[in-house]
C-alpha positions in Angstrom: 0.2 -7.6 -7.8 -2.1 -7.0 -11.4 0.6 -6.6 -14.3 -1.5 -3.7 -15.8 0.5 -0.5 -15.6 -1.1 3.0 -15.9 0.5 6.3 -16.4 -0.3 8.6 -13.0 -3.2 10.8 -14.3 -5.0 13.8 -12.6 -8.3 13.7 -14.4 -9.5 10.7 -13.7 -8.3 8.7 -16.8 -6.8 5.4 -15.8 -4.3 5.3 -19.4 -4.1 4.2 -22.4 -3.5 0.8 -23.9 -5.1 -1.7 -21.5 -6.4 -5.3 -22.9 -10.4 -5.5 -22.8 -11.1 -8.2 -19.8 -13.2 -10.8 -20.6 -15.4 -13.6 -18.4 -18.3 -11.6 -17.0 -18.4 -13.4 -13.7 -15.0 -11.7 -12.9 -14.9 -8.5 -14.4 -15.9 -6.7 -10.6 -13.0 -8.4 -9.3 -11.0 -7.8 -12.1 -11.6 -4.3 -12.8 -11.1 -3.7 -8.7 -7.6 -5.1 -9.0 -6.7 -2.8 -12.1 -8.1 0.0 -10.5 -6.2 -0.6 -7.1 -2.9 -1.2 -8.1 -3.2 2.4 -10.5 -4.2 3.5 -6.7 -1.6 2.1 -4.5 1.4 2.8 -6.8 0.7 6.8 -7.1 -0.1 6.3 -11.0 -3.8 7.6 -10.4 -2.7 10.9 -8.0 -4.7 11.8 -5.1 -7.6 14.0 -5.1 -7.9 12.7 -8.7 -11.7 12.0 -10.0 -12.4 8.6 -10.7 -15.4 8.0 -13.1 -16.7 4.3 -13.8 -17.9 4.9 -17.5 -15.0 6.6 -18.2 -12.8 3.3 -17.3 -15.3 1.3 -18.0 -15.4 2.5 -21.8 -11.1 1.8 -21.5 -11.1 -1.7 -20.0 -14.3 -2.8 -22.3 -16.3 -3.8 -19.7 -19.8 -2.1 -18.6 -20.7 0.4 -15.8 -21.8 -2.2 -13.5 -18.4 -4.1 -12.4 -16.9 -0.5 -12.7 -19.3 0.6 -9.9 -18.8 -2.5 -8.1 -14.7 -2.3 -7.7 -15.0 1.6 -6.7 -17.7 0.7 -3.6 -15.1 -1.8 -2.9 -12.0 0.7 -2.7 -14.4 2.6 -0.8 -14.7 0.1 1.6 -11.0 0.0 1.9 -10.4 3.5 1.9 -8.6 4.2 -1.1 -12.2 6.4 -2.5 -13.5 8.8 -1.0 -17.7 9.3 -2.4 -19.0 12.5 -2.5 -22.8 12.7 -2.8 -23.7 14.1 -6.6 -20.3 14.3 -7.2 -18.8 10.7 -7.5 -16.1 9.2 -6.8 -12.2 10.3 -5.8 -8.7 8.7 -4.7 -8.4 9.6 -1.0 -6.5 12.0 0.0 -5.1 12.1 3.9 -4.8 14.7 6.8 -2.0 15.1 8.8 -3.6 13.1 11.5 -4.6 10.4 9.7 -1.5 9.7 8.6 0.1 9.6 12.0 -2.6 7.0 13.1 -2.1 4.5 10.6 1.8 5.1 10.9 1.6 4.6 15.2 -0.8 1.7 14.3 1.2 0.4 12.0 4.2 0.5 14.4 2.6 -0.9 17.2 1.4 -3.8 15.3 4.5 -4.8 13.3 6.9 -4.4 17.1 4.3 -7.2 17.7 4.9 -9.3 14.5 8.8 -8.9 14.4 8.8 -10.3 18.5 7.3 -12.9 17.1 8.8 -13.4 13.9 12.1 -13.5 15.7 10.8 -16.9 17.8 9.6 -18.3 14.5 12.2 -18.2 11.9 13.4 -21.1 9.8 17.0 -21.1 8.1 14.6 -20.9 4.5 13.1 -18.2 5.6 16.0 -16.4 6.6 18.0 -17.7 3.3 14.8 -16.1 1.2 14.8 -12.4 3.1 18.2 -12.5 2.4 17.9 -13.3 -1.3 14.9 -11.1 -0.7 17.0 -8.3 -0.1 19.0 -8.4 -3.5 15.5 -7.5 -5.2 15.2 -4.0 -3.6 19.1 -3.5 -3.9 18.9 -4.1 -7.3 15.3 -1.9 -8.0 17.2 0.8 -6.2 20.3 0.6 -8.9 18.4 0.3 -11.9 15.8 3.4 -10.6 13.0 1.2 -10.4 10.8 2.5 -7.6 7.8 0.7 -8.6 9.5 -2.6 -8.4 11.2 -1.2 -5.1 8.0 -1.0 -3.6 6.4 -4.4 -4.6 9.7 -5.5 -3.1 8.9 -3.2 0.4 5.7 -5.1 0.3 6.7 -8.1 0.2 9.0 -7.7 3.2 7.1 -6.4 5.6 4.1 -9.0 4.6 7.1 -12.3 4.6 7.4 -10.7 8.8 3.7 -11.3 9.4 3.6 -14.5 7.2 7.0 -15.8 9.4 5.0 -14.8 13.0 1.9 -17.1 11.5 -0.3 -15.5 13.7 -4.2 -14.8 12.3 -5.5 -12.1 14.3 -2.2 -10.0 13.6 -2.8 -10.6 9.9 -6.3 -9.4 9.9 -5.3 -6.3 12.0 -2.5 -5.3 9.4 -4.7 -6.0 6.6 -7.1 -3.5 7.8 -5.0 -0.6 6.1 -2.4 -2.7 3.9 -3.6 -1.1 0.8 -3.9 2.3 2.5 0.0 1.8 3.8 1.3 0.7 0.3 -0.9 4.1 -0.9 1.3 5.9 1.4 4.4 4.4 1.0 4.5 4.8 -2.7 5.2 8.3 -1.5 7.7 7.9 1.2 9.8 5.9 -1.6 10.4 9.1 -3.9 11.7 10.9 -1.0 15.6 11.2 -1.3 17.8 8.7 0.2 14.5 7.2 2.8 14.6 4.1 0.2 18.4 3.2 0.3 17.9 3.9 4.5 15.3 1.7 4.4 16.9 -1.4 2.8 19.8 -1.0 5.0 17.4 -0.6 8.0 15.8 -4.2 6.3 19.5 -5.7 6.2 19.3 -5.0 10.0 16.4 -6.4 10.8 16.9 -9.6 9.3 20.5 -10.1 11.3 18.5 -9.2 14.7 15.5 -11.9 13.9 18.7 -14.2 12.7 19.9 -13.7 16.3 17.0 -14.0 17.9 17.7 -10.8 19.5 13.9 -9.9 20.5 13.9 -6.2 21.9 16.0 -4.5 19.3 14.1 -5.9 16.6 11.5 -4.5 18.2 13.5 -0.8 18.7 14.3 -0.7 15.2 11.1 -1.5 13.6 9.3 1.0 15.6 12.4 3.4 14.9 12.0 2.7 11.0 8.3 2.8 10.3 8.2 6.4 12.1 10.9 7.1 10.4 9.4 6.7 7.5 6.2 8.8 8.7 8.3 12.0 9.8 9.8 11.6 5.8 6.2 11.7 5.0 4.8 14.4 7.0 8.1 16.5 6.1 7.4 16.0 2.5 4.1 18.1 2.3 1.8 14.8 1.4 -0.4 15.3 3.9 -3.3 17.9 3.5 -3.5 19.9 6.8 -7.7 19.1 6.4 -10.2 17.8 4.2 -10.5 19.8 1.3 -13.9 21.4 0.2 -16.0 19.1 -1.5 -14.3 16.1 0.0 -14.4 17.6 3.9 -18.1 16.1 5.6 -16.5 12.7 4.2 -15.4 9.6 6.2 -12.5 8.2 5.2 -12.3 5.1 7.5 -13.1 1.2 5.6 -15.9 -0.5 6.3 -14.7 -3.7 6.3 -11.0 -5.7 6.2 -9.9 -6.5 2.5 -7.0 -9.0 3.0 -5.6 -8.2 -0.2 -5.9 -7.5 -4.1 -2.9 -9.6 -5.8 
Protein backbone atom coordinates (compact mmCIF):
# COMPACT_ATOMS: atom_id res chain seq x y z
CA UNK A 1 0.00 0.00 0.00
CA UNK A 2 1.13 3.56 -0.52
CA UNK A 3 2.71 5.20 2.52
CA UNK A 4 1.13 8.59 1.80
CA UNK A 5 -1.95 9.14 3.95
CA UNK A 6 -4.25 12.13 3.83
CA UNK A 7 -7.06 13.49 5.98
CA UNK A 8 -10.59 12.82 4.85
CA UNK A 9 -12.16 15.69 2.99
CA UNK A 10 -15.40 16.43 1.27
CA UNK A 11 -14.28 19.19 -1.04
CA UNK A 12 -11.86 17.36 -3.30
CA UNK A 13 -8.71 18.52 -1.46
CA UNK A 14 -6.41 15.56 -0.89
CA UNK A 15 -4.59 16.96 2.12
CA UNK A 16 -1.51 18.88 3.17
CA UNK A 17 2.00 17.72 3.86
CA UNK A 18 2.46 15.69 0.69
CA UNK A 19 5.97 15.53 -0.68
CA UNK A 20 6.55 16.54 -4.31
CA UNK A 21 6.63 13.66 -6.75
CA UNK A 22 9.52 13.28 -9.20
CA UNK A 23 10.48 11.03 -12.12
CA UNK A 24 8.07 11.99 -14.86
CA UNK A 25 8.07 8.48 -16.34
CA UNK A 26 6.28 7.15 -13.26
CA UNK A 27 4.26 10.17 -12.16
CA UNK A 28 0.93 8.93 -13.48
CA UNK A 29 1.25 5.64 -11.63
CA UNK A 30 2.40 7.29 -8.44
CA UNK A 31 -0.43 9.83 -8.47
CA UNK A 32 -2.79 6.91 -9.06
CA UNK A 33 -1.47 5.11 -5.97
CA UNK A 34 -1.89 8.17 -3.76
CA UNK A 35 -5.44 8.83 -4.94
CA UNK A 36 -6.48 5.17 -4.88
CA UNK A 37 -5.27 4.82 -1.30
CA UNK A 38 -7.15 7.94 -0.27
CA UNK A 39 -10.38 6.65 -1.84
CA UNK A 40 -10.36 3.03 -0.66
CA UNK A 41 -9.36 4.03 2.87
CA UNK A 42 -12.25 6.49 3.05
CA UNK A 43 -10.03 9.54 3.49
CA UNK A 44 -11.72 10.94 0.40
CA UNK A 45 -15.43 10.67 1.11
CA UNK A 46 -17.90 9.11 -1.32
CA UNK A 47 -19.50 11.82 -3.44
CA UNK A 48 -16.55 14.20 -3.08
CA UNK A 49 -15.49 16.13 -6.20
CA UNK A 50 -11.94 15.49 -7.33
CA UNK A 51 -10.16 18.00 -9.56
CA UNK A 52 -6.94 17.15 -11.43
CA UNK A 53 -5.55 20.67 -11.10
CA UNK A 54 -6.06 20.76 -7.33
CA UNK A 55 -4.35 17.44 -6.78
CA UNK A 56 -1.59 18.38 -9.19
CA UNK A 57 -0.78 21.55 -7.26
CA UNK A 58 -0.52 19.69 -3.95
CA UNK A 59 1.63 16.91 -5.40
CA UNK A 60 3.65 19.42 -7.44
CA UNK A 61 3.10 17.73 -10.77
CA UNK A 62 1.40 18.80 -13.99
CA UNK A 63 -2.29 18.11 -14.56
CA UNK A 64 -1.48 15.44 -17.16
CA UNK A 65 -0.50 12.63 -14.72
CA UNK A 66 -3.44 13.68 -12.56
CA UNK A 67 -5.86 13.18 -15.42
CA UNK A 68 -4.23 9.89 -16.35
CA UNK A 69 -4.68 8.68 -12.78
CA UNK A 70 -8.31 9.72 -12.69
CA UNK A 71 -9.09 7.92 -15.93
CA UNK A 72 -7.60 4.75 -14.39
CA UNK A 73 -9.62 5.22 -11.21
CA UNK A 74 -12.75 5.72 -13.29
CA UNK A 75 -12.00 2.42 -15.06
CA UNK A 76 -11.59 0.75 -11.66
CA UNK A 77 -15.05 1.94 -10.63
CA UNK A 78 -13.75 4.24 -7.89
CA UNK A 79 -14.56 7.52 -9.66
CA UNK A 80 -17.50 8.69 -11.73
CA UNK A 81 -17.00 11.30 -14.44
CA UNK A 82 -19.89 13.69 -15.01
CA UNK A 83 -19.91 15.60 -18.33
CA UNK A 84 -19.00 19.28 -17.92
CA UNK A 85 -18.58 18.83 -14.14
CA UNK A 86 -15.64 16.51 -13.57
CA UNK A 87 -14.89 13.49 -11.42
CA UNK A 88 -16.58 12.43 -8.18
CA UNK A 89 -15.67 9.69 -5.72
CA UNK A 90 -17.94 6.72 -6.33
CA UNK A 91 -21.19 6.33 -4.42
CA UNK A 92 -22.89 2.93 -4.33
CA UNK A 93 -26.58 2.16 -4.60
CA UNK A 94 -28.05 -0.59 -2.42
CA UNK A 95 -28.40 -2.86 -5.44
CA UNK A 96 -24.77 -2.33 -6.49
CA UNK A 97 -23.58 -3.26 -2.99
CA UNK A 98 -25.73 -6.40 -2.96
CA UNK A 99 -24.44 -7.51 -6.35
CA UNK A 100 -20.83 -6.90 -5.40
CA UNK A 101 -21.05 -8.85 -2.14
CA UNK A 102 -22.96 -11.71 -3.77
CA UNK A 103 -20.23 -11.92 -6.42
CA UNK A 104 -17.51 -11.88 -3.76
CA UNK A 105 -19.25 -14.54 -1.67
CA UNK A 106 -19.50 -16.89 -4.64
CA UNK A 107 -15.85 -16.45 -5.59
CA UNK A 108 -14.49 -16.67 -2.05
CA UNK A 109 -16.45 -19.86 -1.39
CA UNK A 110 -14.63 -21.44 -4.32
CA UNK A 111 -11.33 -19.91 -3.19
CA UNK A 112 -11.46 -21.29 0.33
CA UNK A 113 -12.47 -24.74 -0.90
CA UNK A 114 -9.34 -24.87 -3.07
CA UNK A 115 -7.25 -23.32 -0.30
CA UNK A 116 -8.39 -26.07 2.09
CA UNK A 117 -6.89 -28.63 -0.26
CA UNK A 118 -3.66 -26.76 -0.94
CA UNK A 119 -2.68 -24.92 2.22
CA UNK A 120 0.76 -25.83 3.60
CA UNK A 121 2.05 -25.81 7.19
CA UNK A 122 4.10 -22.68 6.46
CA UNK A 123 1.04 -20.90 5.07
CA UNK A 124 -0.98 -21.86 8.13
CA UNK A 125 1.81 -20.53 10.32
CA UNK A 126 1.78 -17.23 8.42
CA UNK A 127 -2.00 -16.87 8.72
CA UNK A 128 -1.97 -17.47 12.46
CA UNK A 129 0.83 -14.95 12.86
CA UNK A 130 -1.12 -12.50 10.71
CA UNK A 131 -4.03 -12.76 13.15
CA UNK A 132 -1.81 -10.99 15.68
CA UNK A 133 -1.68 -7.99 13.34
CA UNK A 134 -5.47 -7.75 13.38
CA UNK A 135 -5.63 -8.13 17.16
CA UNK A 136 -3.00 -5.45 17.66
CA UNK A 137 -4.82 -3.08 15.31
CA UNK A 138 -8.09 -3.52 17.21
CA UNK A 139 -6.37 -3.11 20.57
CA UNK A 140 -4.81 0.17 19.46
CA UNK A 141 -8.02 1.18 17.63
CA UNK A 142 -6.02 1.69 14.43
CA UNK A 143 -8.76 0.98 11.91
CA UNK A 144 -6.62 1.82 8.90
CA UNK A 145 -4.14 -0.85 9.99
CA UNK A 146 -7.04 -3.23 10.56
CA UNK A 147 -8.30 -2.51 7.05
CA UNK A 148 -4.92 -3.57 5.64
CA UNK A 149 -4.90 -6.67 7.84
CA UNK A 150 -8.37 -7.62 6.57
CA UNK A 151 -7.39 -7.04 2.94
CA UNK A 152 -4.23 -9.12 3.31
CA UNK A 153 -6.13 -11.97 5.01
CA UNK A 154 -8.53 -12.38 2.10
CA UNK A 155 -5.77 -11.95 -0.47
CA UNK A 156 -3.81 -14.71 1.29
CA UNK A 157 -6.65 -17.16 0.71
CA UNK A 158 -6.54 -16.31 -3.00
CA UNK A 159 -2.78 -16.84 -3.14
CA UNK A 160 -3.08 -20.17 -1.37
CA UNK A 161 -5.83 -21.28 -3.77
CA UNK A 162 -3.45 -20.48 -6.63
CA UNK A 163 -6.11 -20.26 -9.34
CA UNK A 164 -5.31 -17.54 -11.89
CA UNK A 165 -8.89 -17.29 -13.16
CA UNK A 166 -10.19 -16.77 -9.63
CA UNK A 167 -7.55 -14.11 -9.01
CA UNK A 168 -8.51 -12.32 -12.24
CA UNK A 169 -12.22 -12.40 -11.39
CA UNK A 170 -11.63 -11.05 -7.88
CA UNK A 171 -9.42 -8.30 -9.28
CA UNK A 172 -12.44 -6.82 -11.03
CA UNK A 173 -13.94 -5.80 -7.69
CA UNK A 174 -10.89 -5.70 -5.42
CA UNK A 175 -10.66 -1.94 -5.01
CA UNK A 176 -14.41 -1.41 -4.80
CA UNK A 177 -14.60 -4.15 -2.15
CA UNK A 178 -11.84 -2.52 -0.14
CA UNK A 179 -13.60 0.82 -0.43
CA UNK A 180 -16.74 -0.69 1.13
CA UNK A 181 -14.79 -2.73 3.68
CA UNK A 182 -13.27 0.50 5.00
CA UNK A 183 -16.82 1.48 5.93
CA UNK A 184 -17.91 -1.85 7.49
CA UNK A 185 -14.92 -2.10 9.82
CA UNK A 186 -16.01 1.15 11.47
CA UNK A 187 -19.37 -0.35 12.44
CA UNK A 188 -19.41 -1.13 16.16
CA UNK A 189 -18.59 -4.76 16.91
CA UNK A 190 -18.14 -5.76 13.28
CA UNK A 191 -14.33 -5.90 13.26
CA UNK A 192 -14.07 -8.08 16.36
CA UNK A 193 -16.64 -10.50 14.94
CA UNK A 194 -14.76 -10.64 11.63
CA UNK A 195 -11.47 -11.31 13.42
CA UNK A 196 -13.05 -14.24 15.28
CA UNK A 197 -14.48 -15.60 12.03
CA UNK A 198 -11.06 -15.36 10.41
CA UNK A 199 -9.60 -17.48 13.22
CA UNK A 200 -12.29 -20.12 12.67
CA UNK A 201 -11.60 -20.11 8.93
CA UNK A 202 -7.92 -20.85 9.59
CA UNK A 203 -8.89 -23.79 11.80
CA UNK A 204 -11.21 -25.12 9.11
CA UNK A 205 -8.52 -24.83 6.44
CA UNK A 206 -6.07 -26.66 8.68
CA UNK A 207 -8.60 -29.47 9.15
CA UNK A 208 -9.42 -29.61 5.42
CA UNK A 209 -13.08 -29.08 6.36
CA UNK A 210 -14.22 -27.86 2.95
CA UNK A 211 -17.97 -27.60 3.43
CA UNK A 212 -17.79 -25.87 6.80
CA UNK A 213 -15.23 -23.39 5.48
CA UNK A 214 -17.44 -22.56 2.50
CA UNK A 215 -20.47 -21.97 4.71
CA UNK A 216 -18.54 -19.82 7.15
CA UNK A 217 -16.95 -17.57 4.54
CA UNK A 218 -20.32 -17.07 2.87
CA UNK A 219 -21.84 -16.12 6.23
CA UNK A 220 -18.81 -13.90 6.90
CA UNK A 221 -19.27 -11.91 3.69
CA UNK A 222 -23.05 -11.76 3.69
CA UNK A 223 -23.15 -10.57 7.30
CA UNK A 224 -20.81 -7.77 6.23
CA UNK A 225 -23.33 -6.97 3.51
CA UNK A 226 -26.15 -6.71 6.04
CA UNK A 227 -24.00 -4.53 8.27
CA UNK A 228 -23.18 -2.07 5.52
CA UNK A 229 -26.78 -1.87 4.32
CA UNK A 230 -27.98 -1.28 7.87
CA UNK A 231 -25.39 1.46 8.34
CA UNK A 232 -27.00 3.63 5.65
CA UNK A 233 -23.88 3.85 3.48
CA UNK A 234 -25.81 2.98 0.34
CA UNK A 235 -27.72 5.65 -1.56
CA UNK A 236 -31.14 4.48 -2.69
CA UNK A 237 -30.59 5.85 -6.16
CA UNK A 238 -27.83 7.65 -8.01
CA UNK A 239 -27.96 11.26 -6.92
CA UNK A 240 -28.72 14.24 -9.07
CA UNK A 241 -25.87 15.05 -11.41
CA UNK A 242 -24.51 11.47 -11.21
CA UNK A 243 -27.82 9.79 -11.91
CA UNK A 244 -27.17 8.72 -15.49
CA UNK A 245 -23.54 7.74 -15.18
CA UNK A 246 -22.46 4.12 -15.50
CA UNK A 247 -20.28 3.02 -12.58
CA UNK A 248 -19.15 -0.39 -13.83
CA UNK A 249 -15.39 -0.81 -14.33
CA UNK A 250 -14.37 -1.15 -17.97
CA UNK A 251 -11.18 -3.12 -17.44
CA UNK A 252 -9.46 -5.28 -14.89
CA UNK A 253 -6.94 -3.74 -12.49
CA UNK A 254 -5.14 -6.36 -10.46
CA UNK A 255 -3.53 -4.12 -7.85
CA UNK A 256 -2.29 -0.64 -7.11
CA UNK A 257 -0.07 -1.60 -4.19
